[in-house]
Each structure stands twice: as C-alpha cells, then as structure tokens.
C-alpha positions, 0 to 999 in steps of 0.5 A: 449477475453483478458483473453483468450489471456493472458492464450494463451500467458502464454501457448505459453511462456511455450511451446516456452521454451521447444521447444527452449530447445529441439531445442538446444539439438537437434543441438548438439545431446544431448552433452551439452558441445558443446553449448555456453549457457545452454539449459534452456537459449536457451529455455528462449530466445525463450520464451521471443522473442515469448511471450514477445513482444505480452505481452508488446503490450497487456499491452500498449493496455490495458492502452491506449484503454480506453482513445482512445475508450472514445475519439472516442465515444465523437467524434461520439456524439459531437453534443449531448455533445456540450452543456454539461460541462466537468464534465457532459461529463465525467459522460456521458462517464462513464455511457455509458461505464458502460452500455456497459460492464454490470455496474450499473448506476443511470439513462439512456436515449436513448443517453447513450444507443446509446453511450453504443452500440458505446463503444461495437462496438469500443471495439470489433474492438480494441479487434480483432485488438490486437488479430491479432497483438499479433498473428502476433508478436508471430509468427514472434518472434517464427520463428526468435528465432527458426532460431537463436538457434545454438551451437554457439549462445550466448543466455545467453547474450541476456537473461541476457540483457533482464532481466537486462532491466526488472529489471531496469524498475521495479526499475524505476517504484518504484522510479518514483512512490515514486517521483510522490506521493511526488510531488502530495502531495507537489503541491496540498498542495501548492494550499491549503496553498495559501488559508490557511496560513500554520501557521494557519493550523499547529498551529490552534486549530479548525478543521471544514472543512465541513464548509469551505465556509461561507457567514458570515463576509467574503463574500460568497464563501470565505475560512475561514482559522480559521477552518483548525487548525490541532492541534486536529488531531495531538493530537488525532493521538499521543494520540491513538498511545501512548496508542497503543504502551503502550500496544504493546511494552512491551507485544510484546517484552516480548512475543518475549523474552519468545519465543526466550529464555524461551519457549520449542520447542513445546510451540514455535511451537504452540505459535508463529503461534497463536500469528501471527494470530492476524496480519491476522485479518482484521482491520474492525474486530478489529473495531467491537471488539472495538466498541461492546466489549471494548468500552462498557466495559470501559464505564461500568467501568467508570460509576461504578467509577463515571467517564464520559466515551464517547461511542467512546473513545481514550482508547478503540481505542488505546488498540485494536490498540495495540492488533492489532500491537502486532504481528508486535513487537513480530515477528520482535523482536523474529527474531532479538533476535534469530539472536544474536549469541549463543556464546554471551549467552554462554560467559555471562553464563560462567562469572556467569550471570543468564539468565535474566541478560544475556538477559538484558545486552547482548542479548537486547543491541545486538538486539537493532537496530532490536528492534528499527526497530520493534517499528518503524514499529509498530508506523507507523502501528498505525499512519496509521490505520483508521478503528479502529479509525472510529469505536471506537474513532469517528470523533470528532476533540477534542483537549484533552489528556483525553483518556476517550473522543472521538478524531480523527486522521489524516488518518480518516480525510483524508478519510472523506475529500475524500469520494464521488465526490470531486472538487479538487479546494476547500480548503476542499478537498485540506486539505486532501493533506496537512494532507497527506504531514504532515503525510509523514514528520512525518513518514520520521522523524521517519525513520531518527531517527530510522536509526540514532539509528541503526547506533549508536548502530549497532555492528558486531559479528563474 
C-alpha cells in the first residue's frame, strides 16, 4: 500500500503542476506579462502544497511506525515477556516482525506467531490511517493552492522560500551526520580507552582481540590490554597502501599525460573509457583476481628463486589494489592537465621547449594542485579498501615490512570485530571504534596536508 501511495503522490505532484500552470494562464487569458510570477512557478506552488505535506507525513510515518508498532505489540504481550531480558525481548520482537512480513527466522512458537499476527493487524491499521491522512492533507492543499492562484499572487516568493528551507535542511542533515559520526567514534573510543590505555593501543606490537578476556593471571573476565597493540595493523595498512601507490601513481599519471598531450582524438575516445572501466569493477572481483591469479603467480616466481612467499601476501594485495585505483589517478589527473590553458603550452613552444620539456616544466607545475588531490583520493581509496586485503593478504596481524608475508589492515580488522551479534560493552567490540577514530584522524591529516600543498602551489591563469 505504501508503494502505491508513493506513486500516487508523484502522480499528484505532476498533475498539480500542470493544473496550477493552466490555472494561472487561464486567469489572464494567456497573457503571461500580466502575471506576477511565471506559470511554471504557479504550477510548482500548487504541486508543492498538494503533495509536499503528504510526502512529509509519509516520511515521518515510515520513521516512527516501526517503533510505535513494536511498543504496541510488546504491551499486548507484556505478560509473556516479563521474564525475559532486554536482548531476548528485542530478539522476540525482531522474529515476530520477520514472520509477519515474510522474513526467515531460526525457530518459531505459538507466542511468536501470535505476535506476528498482532504486527500484521497494527501495521494494517496504521497503513489505512496514513492513507486517510495523506488523502485529506493532499485534498486540502490542492483546494487551498488552487484558490490562491491569481495574477497578483506572489507564488515565486513562496516557492523560493520552500526550496530555501529544503536546501537548508539538506545541508543540516549532512553536517549533523558528520558530527554524529565523529561523536559516536569519540564517545565509543573513550569507553575503549577507559579499559585499554591509549599508549598501549597506539604503540603496542601484539594484536589479538579475539582473546580479549583471559582468566590467566588477571582474573576471569578482566581485560588484557597487552593484546590490543595496533602497530601491526598500521604497518600493514601503510605497506599495502605504499605498494598500491607505487603501482597506481606513475602508471596513472603517465596515462593521463599520454591521453591529454600525445594521444590522437580517436585513441583518446577509446582508451579513456576503457581505462575507466577499471573503476566500475566490483572490489570482490579484484579480490578473486588477486587470490586466484596474482598471488599464485608471485608464489611460483618466489619458489623458483628460492624465496618463501606466503599464499596471502601484501605484494599481491598491493599490486591489485594499485591496478584498481589507476583510474582514479588517471581520470582526475587528465582532467586537471587538460584544464591548463593552451596559451601556456604555446608560449613554452614559442621559447623553443620540446613537448616533453613543456610538460615537465610548465604543465605539471600548473596542474600540481589537482594532481595532489588525485593522489590523495587514491591514497584514501587504498587505505579504506577491505575486500582485496581480506582475500589476498589475509587476517594475520604480522608486524613486518616484508611484502612477501601476510599482513592485515585497519579496515579489515574493523569488519572482523563487528561481524555477527556483538555486545557493545566489551573491549573487543569497542576496539573497532578506536581503530575507526585513528583512521579518521589519518584521513583528516592527509586532507590538511593536501590543502596546504594546494594553497602553496595554486596559481591563477587568465
């Protein structure tokens, strides 16, 4: 029913727009110059007052209904749930909702079936209520807006005011989301650092959060802070990122230079889209490629040379990751290089410089801020990659700079720590937030450094 209601509101929006536009033209017999606002603005006004309030009501209903429905069902089954703890009650409610709406649960019983029927009944009632509310609000808005349309009506002011409020709300959502992410990381990380000293986390060399609670030597259930040393994770992240950038930075930049200054229009029209196809390949496919092709290839070469190469190595993960981020470097660098004014190239050629000298001494310095931004994006992409590392480098937190050994990264460990049902009171789970906070600080530092470089070398061209 909700889906049909959404489509109905979209159809109402379109119909109200054309109705309002026609109404405004009819009031002046087609002489647009007599209208204070354009006919399209009158149409947008009628569409907004007709479908807008109903759409807002539907969004609020969609957010609030699950909580209200769950509260009603819990109240009806209060006696049956009285002996259960909070996690069991939440699991019961989740299973009952899944049964009611066609989901799959591990097991069921008569109480869950009854709760599922209650969910169906409450949801049907709330659906009919929101339908009636949307119809009433839409009809009232359509009647009000249609009556307001007149030659002197200032619909443009109202529409612009509504759109301004909408844009402010979008900006506020973006800002509040960022603040919420940062605050959640900080607060959960503080809970973790209350159990594990921050210096042991940042400078410790042993990472084994799966054995976070030990009974040997420190009491049953006591946290052992010595197993939360994150240095192996930082070293693995930097090692794989370095290998990836060794591959992606020169290849991507040279490809951008060739496409922008050397390639013909025909070659560029084919080569650039083909190169950018690499950016559209899912990372899990790169992971398969690394695990099934690249890693065995390097292991075979290592065995022929008498070297010990792990089946999951940082070298294989880094090289495949570098191939994956080549399009990010090449595409952005190509756009930046093409943005350098042709007059600079002509002036350099007029002074007797060759094309390669012009690129080295004129084009690249002029495009340096954009190239730095491209490299920053590539580094951020490499630091945040997970699937390739899981499939090609493994989960072993080894403190090494040998690219032939297995390592792991910060993002892989965050995923590992948060897989499955977790209790967000244990140091093992809270460690993921501490890792996320460190990763956020590293990314922020990279952004600040890049902005300083861009600010230092930015030049203005006519």
